[in-house]
C-alpha positions in Angstrom: 30.5 -39.0 -124.7 30.4 -35.9 -126.8 26.8 -36.8 -127.9 25.6 -36.4 -124.3 24.1 -33.0 -123.7 26.3 -30.9 -121.5 29.5 -32.8 -122.2 31.7 -30.8 -124.4 35.4 -30.9 -125.3 36.4 -29.2 -122.1 34.4 -31.6 -119.8 35.5 -34.6 -121.8 39.2 -33.7 -121.2 38.4 -33.4 -117.4 36.7 -36.8 -117.4 39.6 -38.4 -119.3 42.1 -36.8 -116.8 40.1 -38.0 -113.9 39.8 -41.5 -115.3 43.6 -41.7 -115.6 44.1 -41.1 -111.9 40.9 -42.6 -110.5 40.9 -45.6 -108.3 38.0 -48.0 -109.0 36.6 -50.5 -106.6 36.1 -54.2 -107.2 32.5 -53.5 -108.2 33.6 -51.6 -111.3 32.9 -54.8 -113.4 29.3 -54.8 -112.1 28.7 -51.1 -112.5 30.4 -50.4 -115.8 27.8 -52.1 -118.0 25.0 -50.2 -116.2 26.8 -46.9 -116.8 27.3 -47.7 -120.5 23.6 -48.7 -120.9 22.5 -45.5 -119.1 24.7 -43.4 -121.4 23.3 -45.2 -124.5 19.8 -44.5 -123.2 20.5 -40.8 -122.7 21.8 -40.6 -126.3 18.8 -42.4 -127.6 16.4 -40.2 -125.7 18.2 -37.1 -126.9 17.8 -38.3 -130.5 14.0 -38.9 -129.9 13.6 -35.4 -128.4 15.2 -33.9 -131.5 12.8 -35.9 -133.8 9.8 -34.7 -131.7 11.0 -31.1 -131.8 11.3 -31.4 -135.6 7.7 -32.7 -135.8 6.5 -29.9 -133.5 8.3 -27.3 -135.8 6.5 -28.8 -138.8 3.1 -28.6 -137.1 3.9 -25.2 -135.7 4.4 -23.8 -139.2 0.8 -24.9 -140.1 -0.8 -23.2 -137.1 -1.8 -19.6 -137.5 -2.3 -19.2 -133.7 1.1 -20.7 -132.9 2.8 -18.5 -135.5 1.3 -15.4 -133.9 2.3 -16.5 -130.4 5.9 -17.2 -131.5 6.2 -13.4 -132.2 6.2 -12.8 -128.5 9.6 -12.8 -126.7 10.0 -15.8 -124.4 7.5 -17.9 -126.3 9.6 -20.9 -127.4 8.7 -23.6 -129.8 7.5 -26.3 -127.4 5.6 -24.1 -124.9 4.2 -21.9 -127.6 2.9 -24.9 -129.4 1.4 -26.2 -126.2 -0.3 -22.9 -125.4 -1.7 -22.6 -128.9 -2.9 -26.2 -128.9 -4.6 -25.9 -125.6 -6.3 -22.5 -126.5 -7.3 -23.8 -129.9 -9.7 -21.4 -131.7 -9.9 -18.1 -129.9 -13.5 -17.7 -131.1 -14.7 -20.1 -128.4 -13.9 -17.5 -125.7 -16.3 -14.7 -125.1 -13.6 -12.3 -123.9 -10.1 -12.0 -122.8 -11.3 -12.6 -119.2 -12.6 -16.1 -120.1 -9.3 -16.9 -121.9 -7.4 -15.8 -118.8 -9.6 -17.9 -116.6 -9.2 -20.9 -118.9 -5.4 -20.8 -118.8 -5.3 -20.1 -115.0 -4.1 -16.5 -115.1 -7.2 -15.0 -113.5 -8.6 -15.4 -110.0 -12.2 -15.5 -108.9 -13.7 -12.9 -106.5 -14.2 -14.3 -103.0 -15.2 -11.2 -101.2 -18.1 -10.8 -98.8 -19.2 -7.6 -97.1 -16.0 -5.9 -95.8 -13.9 -9.0 -96.4 -12.0 -8.7 -99.7 -10.3 -11.8 -101.1 -9.8 -13.8 -104.3 -9.3 -17.5 -104.9 -7.9 -19.7 -107.6 -10.5 -21.3 -109.9 -10.6 -25.1 -109.8 -11.6 -25.7 -113.4 -8.7 -24.5 -115.4 -6.7 -26.2 -118.1 -3.7 -27.3 -116.1 -1.5 -28.0 -119.1 -2.2 -24.5 -120.5 -1.5 -23.0 -117.1 1.8 -24.8 -116.7 2.9 -23.7 -120.2 1.7 -20.1 -119.5 3.6 -19.9 -116.2 6.8 -21.0 -118.1 6.4 -18.6 -121.0 5.4 -15.6 -118.8 8.5 -16.1 -116.7 10.7 -16.3 -119.8 8.8 -13.3 -121.3 9.4 -11.1 -118.3 13.2 -11.8 -118.5 13.3 -10.6 -122.1 10.9 -7.5 -122.0 11.9 -4.6 -119.8 8.3 -3.4 -119.2 7.3 -6.9 -118.1 10.2 -7.1 -115.8 9.3 -3.7 -114.2 5.7 -4.9 -113.7 6.9 -8.1 -112.1 9.2 -6.3 -109.8 6.4 -3.9 -108.8 4.2 -6.8 -107.9 7.1 -8.4 -105.9 7.6 -5.1 -104.0 3.9 -5.2 -103.2 4.5 -8.4 -101.3 3.4 -10.9 -103.9 5.1 -14.2 -104.2 6.9 -15.2 -107.4 4.0 -17.2 -108.7 1.4 -14.5 -107.8 3.5 -11.9 -109.7 3.9 -14.2 -112.7 0.1 -14.8 -112.8 -0.5 -11.0 -112.5 1.8 -10.5 -115.5 0.2 -13.5 -117.2 -3.2 -11.8 -116.8 -2.0 -8.8 -118.8 -0.4 -11.0 -121.4 -3.8 -12.8 -121.8 -5.3 -9.5 -122.9 -2.5 -9.1 -125.5 -2.8 -12.7 -126.6 -6.5 -12.5 -127.0 -6.2 -9.3 -129.1 -3.4 -10.8 -131.2 -5.4 -13.9 -132.0 -8.7 -12.0 -132.7 -7.1 -9.4 -134.9 -4.6 -11.7 -136.4 -1.6 -9.5 -135.7 1.9 -10.3 -134.3 3.4 -8.9 -131.1 5.1 -5.5 -131.2 7.2 -4.0 -128.3 6.4 -0.4 -127.9 9.5 1.8 -127.2 
């Protein structure tokens, strides 16, 4: 039981206390083997996840792009590796705007005459966009300036996702410069 994620000593003692006083129906003989098999499968999957994370860590150490992105607060091992893998070589992008468009952090102008609007592009890398949305949200929670910018956008009436994409657009500028200039992330005081 202790090998199952989220079950610690304290919860284990609660479970044991509950089992001592619990009343089980006649179906316990049918359900018990299924519960045991499910627990074994959870433990097996947890072990596989740990092995995959170790492989990702090894590959991450070999990637210059991933190493640079890992210097940014909120950029964890898995999502950072995914973003770096989806971006690939930064030289294939003409500018930071094309990188932002590729990872889904930029919108397209949809204005006409007096009508001003924007729309989401349809041809974005959805895997990179999902990873970017995750890391941008984590980043804003760890960097005060990013949190202030997020709150400013929310106060302007933007939804959570719109505010995250707006912050992600700024981070794309930073990421592009980091990768082009081969420098790590530095928080300015």
